[in-house]
C-alpha positions in Angstrom: 74.1 20.2 -1.4 75.2 21.7 -4.7 79.0 21.6 -5.4 79.4 25.4 -5.2 77.7 25.5 -1.8 79.8 22.5 -0.6 82.9 24.5 -1.6 81.6 27.5 0.3 81.0 25.5 3.4 84.4 23.8 3.2 86.1 27.1 2.7 84.1 28.5 5.6 85.3 25.7 7.9 88.9 26.2 7.0 88.8 30.0 7.5 86.4 30.3 10.4 88.9 30.9 13.2 90.4 33.9 11.4 87.6 35.3 9.4 85.9 38.5 10.5 82.2 38.6 11.5 81.4 40.9 8.6 82.9 38.4 6.1 81.0 35.5 7.7 77.8 37.4 7.5 78.3 38.2 3.9 79.0 34.6 3.1 75.9 33.5 4.9 73.7 35.9 3.0 75.3 35.0 -0.4 74.4 31.4 0.4 71.0 32.3 1.7 70.3 34.4 -1.4 71.5 31.7 -3.7 69.3 29.2 -1.9 66.3 31.2 -3.1 67.3 30.8 -6.7 65.2 28.8 -9.2 67.3 25.7 -8.9 67.5 25.9 -5.2 63.8 26.3 -4.9 63.3 22.8 -6.2 65.4 21.4 -3.4 63.5 23.3 -0.7 60.0 22.9 -2.2 58.7 21.1 0.9 59.1 24.2 3.0 58.7 26.9 0.3 55.5 25.6 -1.4 52.2 24.2 -0.3 52.0 20.5 0.6 50.5 19.9 -2.8 53.8 20.7 -4.4 56.2 19.2 -1.8 57.1 16.0 -3.7 60.2 17.5 -5.2 63.4 15.5 -4.6 65.7 17.1 -2.0 68.8 15.4 -3.4 68.7 16.3 -7.1 66.7 18.4 -9.5 64.0 15.9 -10.3 60.4 16.4 -9.3 59.5 12.9 -8.1 61.0 11.1 -5.1 59.6 7.6 -5.7 61.2 7.4 -9.2 64.6 9.0 -8.3 67.5 6.7 -7.6 69.5 9.5 -6.0 66.8 10.5 -3.5 67.9 10.4 0.2 64.4 8.9 1.0 64.2 5.3 -0.1 61.6 4.3 -2.7 60.2 1.6 -0.4 59.5 4.3 2.2 58.1 6.6 -0.4 55.7 3.9 -1.6 54.5 3.3 1.9 54.1 6.7 3.6 52.7 5.1 6.7 56.0 3.4 7.4 57.6 4.9 10.5 60.4 7.3 9.5 63.7 6.3 11.0 66.8 8.3 10.4 70.4 7.5 11.1 72.1 10.1 13.2 74.3 12.3 10.9 78.1 12.1 11.2 79.3 13.9 14.3 81.6 16.1 12.2 78.5 17.5 10.4 76.9 18.5 13.7 79.5 20.6 15.3 79.5 24.2 16.4 82.2 26.6 17.6 82.4 28.7 20.7 83.8 32.3 20.5 87.3 31.0 21.3 87.3 28.9 18.2 87.2 25.5 19.9 84.9 22.8 18.5 82.2 21.2 20.6 79.8 18.4 19.5 76.2 19.3 19.4 74.1 17.0 21.7 72.8 14.0 19.6 69.2 14.6 20.6 69.2 18.1 19.2 67.5 17.3 15.9 64.8 18.9 13.8 61.4 17.8 15.2 59.4 15.2 13.5 56.0 16.2 14.7 54.4 18.0 11.8 50.7 17.2 12.6 48.5 17.8 15.6 48.4 14.0 16.2 52.2 13.9 16.5 52.6 11.4 13.7 54.1 11.6 10.3 51.3 10.6 7.9 52.3 11.5 4.3 55.3 11.5 2.0 55.4 15.3 2.1 55.9 15.1 5.9 58.9 12.9 5.3 60.3 15.3 2.7 59.7 18.3 5.0 61.6 16.6 7.9 64.5 15.7 5.6 64.7 19.3 4.3 64.7 20.5 8.0 67.6 18.2 8.8 69.6 19.5 5.9 68.8 23.1 6.7 69.8 22.8 10.4 73.1 21.1 9.4 73.9 24.0 7.0 72.8 26.7 9.4 75.2 25.3 12.1 78.1 25.9 9.7 77.4 29.7 9.8 76.9 30.0 13.5 79.7 30.4 16.1 77.3 29.8 19.0 77.4 26.7 21.1 74.1 24.9 20.8 72.4 23.4 23.9 69.1 21.7 24.1 66.8 22.8 27.0 63.5 21.6 28.4 61.3 24.1 30.2 58.2 23.2 32.2 55.3 25.6 31.6 52.5 26.5 34.1 50.4 23.5 33.0 53.2 21.0 33.7 54.0 20.5 30.0 57.5 20.3 28.8 58.6 22.9 26.2 61.6 21.9 24.1 64.0 24.6 23.1 67.5 25.2 21.8 69.9 27.8 23.3 72.6 29.2 21.0 75.2 30.6 23.5 77.7 33.0 22.1 79.5 33.7 25.4 77.2 36.7 26.0 74.6 36.7 28.8 72.3 38.8 26.6 69.8 36.6 24.9 67.0 37.1 22.4 64.0 34.7 22.5 62.5 33.8 19.1 58.8 32.8 18.8 57.5 30.9 15.8 54.1 31.4 14.1 51.0 29.3 13.5 51.6 25.6 12.6 55.4 26.2 12.7 58.2 25.2 15.0 61.6 26.4 16.3 63.1 25.0 13.1 61.2 27.3 10.8 63.7 28.7 8.2 62.8 32.3 9.2 63.6 31.6 12.8 66.9 30.0 11.8 67.8 33.0 9.6 67.2 35.3 12.5 69.2 33.0 14.8 72.2 33.2 12.5 72.0 36.9 12.1 71.9 37.5 15.9 74.6 35.0 16.9 76.9 36.5 14.2 76.6 39.7 16.2 77.5 38.0 19.4 74.0 37.9 20.8 72.8 34.6 22.3 69.5 33.2 21.1 66.8 30.9 22.5 64.3 29.3 20.1 61.6 26.9 21.3 58.3 25.1 20.4 55.1 26.4 21.9 53.0 23.7 23.7 51.3 21.4 21.2 53.8 22.3 18.5 57.0 20.6 17.4 58.7 18.6 20.1 56.9 20.2 23.0 54.2 18.5 25.0 50.5 19.5 25.0 47.6 19.5 22.6 47.7 21.8 19.6 45.2 24.6 19.9 44.0 27.2 17.3 43.4 30.3 19.4 45.5 29.8 22.5 47.1 33.3 22.5 47.1 33.6 26.3 48.5 30.1 26.9 51.3 30.8 24.4 52.1 34.1 26.2 52.3 32.0 29.5 54.6 29.5 27.7 56.8 32.5 26.8 56.7 33.7 30.4 57.9 30.2 31.5 60.8 30.4 29.1 61.8 33.9 30.2 61.6 32.9 33.9 63.8 29.9 33.1 66.4 32.0 31.3 66.5 34.5 34.1 67.1 31.7 36.6 70.0 30.6 34.4 71.4 34.2 34.8 70.6 35.4 31.3 69.6 38.9 30.5 66.5 38.9 28.2 67.4 41.6 25.7 64.3 41.1 23.4 61.5 38.8 22.5 60.7 38.4 18.8 57.6 36.8 17.3 56.6 36.1 13.7 52.9 36.0 12.5 50.9 34.6 15.4 54.1 34.8 17.5 53.9 38.6 16.9 50.5 38.7 18.6 51.8 36.5 21.4 54.8 38.8 22.2 52.5 41.9 22.1 50.1 40.1 24.5 53.1 39.1 26.7 54.2 42.8 26.8 50.8 43.9 28.0 50.6 41.3 30.8 54.1 40.9 32.2 56.0 44.1 31.2 59.4 42.6 32.1 61.1 42.8 28.7 62.4 46.1 27.4 62.4 45.3 23.6 59.6 43.6 21.8 59.6 42.9 18.1 56.5 41.9 16.1 57.2 40.5 12.7 54.0 40.5 10.5 51.6 40.0 13.4 47.8 40.3 12.8 45.9 43.2 14.4 42.4 42.3 13.5 41.9 38.7 14.7 38.4 38.5 13.3 39.9 38.5 9.8 41.8 35.7 8.1 39.9 32.8 9.7 37.9 31.5 6.7 40.8 32.2 4.3 42.9 29.7 6.3 40.4 27.0 7.4 37.8 27.3 4.6 34.7 29.3 3.5 31.7 28.7 5.8 34.0 27.2 8.5 32.8 29.5 11.3 29.2 28.5 10.7 30.2 24.8 10.7 32.2 25.1 13.9 29.3 26.9 15.7 26.9 24.2 14.5 29.1 21.1 15.1 31.4 22.3 17.9 34.6 21.7 15.9 36.2 21.4 12.5 39.0 19.1 11.3 41.2 21.1 9.0 42.8 18.9 6.3 45.6 19.3 3.8 45.4 18.5 0.1 45.9 14.8 0.8 42.9 14.8 3.1 45.0 14.2 6.2 43.9 16.1 9.3 46.4 18.8 10.1 44.6 20.1 13.2 41.2 20.6 14.8 39.6 23.9 15.5 37.1 23.8 18.4 34.4 26.3 19.1 36.2 27.2 22.4 39.5 28.0 20.6 37.7 29.9 17.9 36.0 32.1 20.5 39.3 32.7 22.3 40.7 34.1 19.1 37.7 36.2 18.4 37.7 37.6 22.0 41.4 38.5 21.8 41.3 42.3 21.4 44.6 43.5 19.9 43.5 47.1 20.2 43.0 46.9 23.9 46.3 44.9 24.2 48.2 47.5 22.2 47.0 50.4 24.3 47.9 48.7 27.5 51.5 48.1 26.6 53.8 50.3 28.8 55.5 53.4 27.5 58.7 52.0 28.9 58.5 49.1 26.5 60.2 49.8 23.1 58.1 48.1 20.5 59.1 47.4 16.9 56.9 46.2 14.1 58.2 44.9 10.8 55.9 44.0 8.0 56.1 43.3 4.3 54.3 45.5 1.8 53.4 42.5 -0.3 52.1 40.4 2.5 48.9 38.6 1.2 48.4 36.6 4.4 48.2 39.5 6.8 47.9 42.9 5.1 50.3 45.7 5.8 47.4 47.8 7.1 47.6 45.7 10.3 51.1 47.0 10.9 49.8 50.6 10.8 47.2 49.8 13.3 49.8 48.6 15.8 51.8 51.8 15.2 48.7 53.8 15.8 47.8 52.3 19.2 51.1 51.2 20.9 52.7 54.1 22.8 56.4 53.7 22.2 56.4 52.2 18.8 58.6 52.1 15.7 57.4 50.7 12.3 59.4 49.5 9.3 57.7 48.3 6.1 59.9 46.2 3.9 59.0 46.9 0.3 58.0 43.8 -1.8 58.3 41.4 1.1 55.7 38.7 1.5 54.5 37.1 4.8 57.5 34.8 5.1 60.0 37.3 3.6 61.0 34.6 1.1 63.2 36.9 -1.0 63.8 39.5 1.7 65.4 37.6 4.6 68.5 39.8 4.8 66.4 42.9 4.9 64.4 41.4 7.8 67.4 40.2 9.6 69.1 43.7 9.3 66.0 45.4 10.6 65.7 43.1 13.6 69.4 43.1 14.5 69.7 46.8 13.9 66.8 47.6 16.2 68.2 45.4 19.0 71.8 46.6 18.8 70.7 50.3 18.6 68.6 50.0 21.7 
């Protein structure tokens, strides 16, 4: 961590018990904005750039881990990416959170960023190691800015698979469930940013890994929108049994489609927020998995999608492809109840899912509000505060 950020964190720890929520929020976004600066970008290249550019050192400003004597990943490990990654647990004082009363409580030792970044559940490349190390650092820093008590939870879905989640309890029974996107996890930086913004306002948060992703059990699938909606239902049911009031469900990208599908099926959550979801699921397939991929899948029955290092990231089967193609977001949108308050946020500069999709949601969902954030891309890289303000503002005003 750069010296000025260390000083900020230390000052935050000293003044946390007396500082106002507004000051805390300002400090967080000053840090969050600075983290997106040119120098900071090198530190977080593993999560901000494609895998082909993820060899930047997370300790200093150099661009090569194997040759850097300061790197937190040893050169012996870097030279042999197949070596199992073993990390020592961080000092307990770095993994502490505070409850609303200001008392410290240790975070459970097994609440760590997940290691499973590929469908096979095994770290295969140096970039995977870098990404995990960055995730560890991020989670440690994010805990500094959250007053919520963090508790690990395991929920069993309708298929008997264990879904791993983290509950950030602020003392309020009102909870917002955050759903990650495609090939992401509960530790995605966008999810963590929203968690901090919500808990700062006293709203409890539950974030989790869909089945086949992150730490959760199950096989990774490409087009399993209905299964992920069922996973979300299992999470909602679990939280209700624990006497929590589900204030809202929020989904990013594919997660946005999942929360819309959930609202059309179960109709038991009053506020639903779709962040950059796709309306036309027939589009964007070959842009992600390769030109001519649909023809190959129909011919061979499956397609292994590889990264730039030729490692298999995941497999797309013909069955999962057809499930995506048969998921009709227009019919889903029309069937959402008028009693459900639906909010869509989208970036005007989104090159992954065009902003036109957001206007289609607005056209077909009965009780709908739309907000377009000017200049924002799909991951809101330089517009996280605007995204957080929009999401928190919608929830608190409704």
